[in-house]
N, C-alpha and C positions, 0 to 999 in steps of 0.2 A: 705827595700833588707835586702837579706838571704845568699849573696855573700862571704867571708871572703878572706884576703889574702892569706890566708892554700893555695882558693882552686884555682887559681889560681901562684901558682908556679909551677916550673919547666918546663920537653916538655908536651906542650899540644896536642890531637888531635885534627880533625877535628870535632867528636864524642864530645870532652868536650865545645872543642866553643859551640857550639848548643843547648847542655847541659847548659851551664852557660849565653847563648842568649837565652837561655828561661824562665830562673829562674829571670835574670833581667828585660823578654819584661812584665813579672808576673807582676812584682812588678808596671815599666813603669819611672823607677824614673831612666833614665840615666846620667842626667844630680851627682847627688851625687857620684852614681856608677864610673863615670868620674875621680869626684878628689878623689876619695877614691885613683887607683890606676896609673893612668895617669906619677902617678910625684914617681912615687915606686921607694927605691935604685934599690930596685932587677930590674932587668931588664927586666930576661922574666913575674916577672910582670904586671908593664907596655908594655909589647908585647906581653901577652896574653889577657890582658885587654883593647885594641888598636884593638884585632885581636877580641875581637867578639863585639868591635860596630862596623867591619866593615860587622856583616852580619842583625847591624840594616834595617830597607828599609828609605824608602824619609824619610816617612811622625815623624816618630820614634828618623833621626838623624837628624830634625830640629830642633827638641828641642834643639839638642846643636848645635844650632846658638853666642847663647854666649859666649860658648867661645870660639870661632870663633882664634879671639889672642894666648893665651893660650895654642889652638894648633900649630900657628905660632913660637910662642915660641918656643915651646918643638922639633918643625922638625928642628930648628937654634942646638939650642941651645945641644942635644943629642948628644954622643960621641956614639951609635949603630942607629946601620946600620940599621936595626929593625924597632925599635922604632921610626927611624927617616922617615923610609915607611910608615907607618901604622899613624900616622900621618900627612904627606902628606894625605893617602888618605882620613883622616879626610875632615882637608882644602876641596880638589878637590870636596868633597861633600858637601860638607857647601857654602851659597850665596855668590861670593868673593867681596866685593864695595868699589867704591872704598880706600875710610878707611882704608884699606888695603894693600895698595899701597904704602908701604915702600920702599924708595932703597936699603934699608937690603936686606925682601926678596927680590923682583925681581929678587937679583943682584944676591943668593943664587942661585938660583932658574937657571936665566944661568948660572952660574956655573956648578950645578950641570947637567946639562939637555944638555949641551958637554962636561962635564970627561970623556971622556972613562976607566978609571980606575971605572968609580959609577957604580956599581948595576944597571941591566934594566929599572928597576920597577918606581924606584928611577927618576930614568934621565929622566921615558917618564912621571910620575906624572908634576918632574920640566920642564917638556910642554909644558903637561897644565893648569895648573894655568899659568906658562908665558905668554903665549895664552892671556889667561882669564882679568886678569891684564891690561897685553899690551892695548887692546881693548880701556883703558879709554882715553889717547891719542895717535893721527897719531904718532908722532915723535918716541913713546916708538915703536908703532908693531909696523913699519916699521923695528927699533935697531932688534925687535927679529925676526923680517922675512927676514933681512943680518943673523945671530945667528942659526938660523936655518938650513936656503941656507950653508952656511957656515960649519953642520958639513959629516966629507966625508965615507964616511957610508961608505965605508971600512974596517974600526973601530969600529962598533960597533953592537948591537946586531941588529936579525927582529922586536924584537917589536919598537922598535927604529927609525927602517929605513921608518917601514911600517906607524908610528905618523907622523911622517917628512914627510913622504909621502904626508901624510892625508890635513895634513898643505900647503904645499904649493899648489896644489889641489885647495884647500877649501875645501875640505871635511867634514874636521875637523872642526866643529864648538865650 
């Protein structure tokens, strides 16, 4: 992998993200790249590395499955909303099994999806992940649906309102 920390510093354009992705794609070493950069103390390096990972195909992303818990832990612990959103994006794209259903993570998703002060991208990702996690147990799923129903739509952006409606109508699986 010929990607350096210096290349991931500062503001990043779509073109720069795609150039870095192409280099990463050529090396095929997604796990080494993620381990090297997503925990960087410079949140811009971490954010840019996570943004590059969003360019990955489903097959490429699946190579990061062994890092699922690391992406969850990053989402739970980071103080940076961009890093949180992008780590949740990785979680949402990977296979969620029952082993990842913890009280801490489900509560995090439930809290952040209904927080009107949270960014809509984080709210919707938390709704999607919360729905997937709640399906492992009927009683959790019922609680999740009640939480979604309780969202007072006038306080939320269109993305959240739309996803809420699709979940309640059964159109979002």
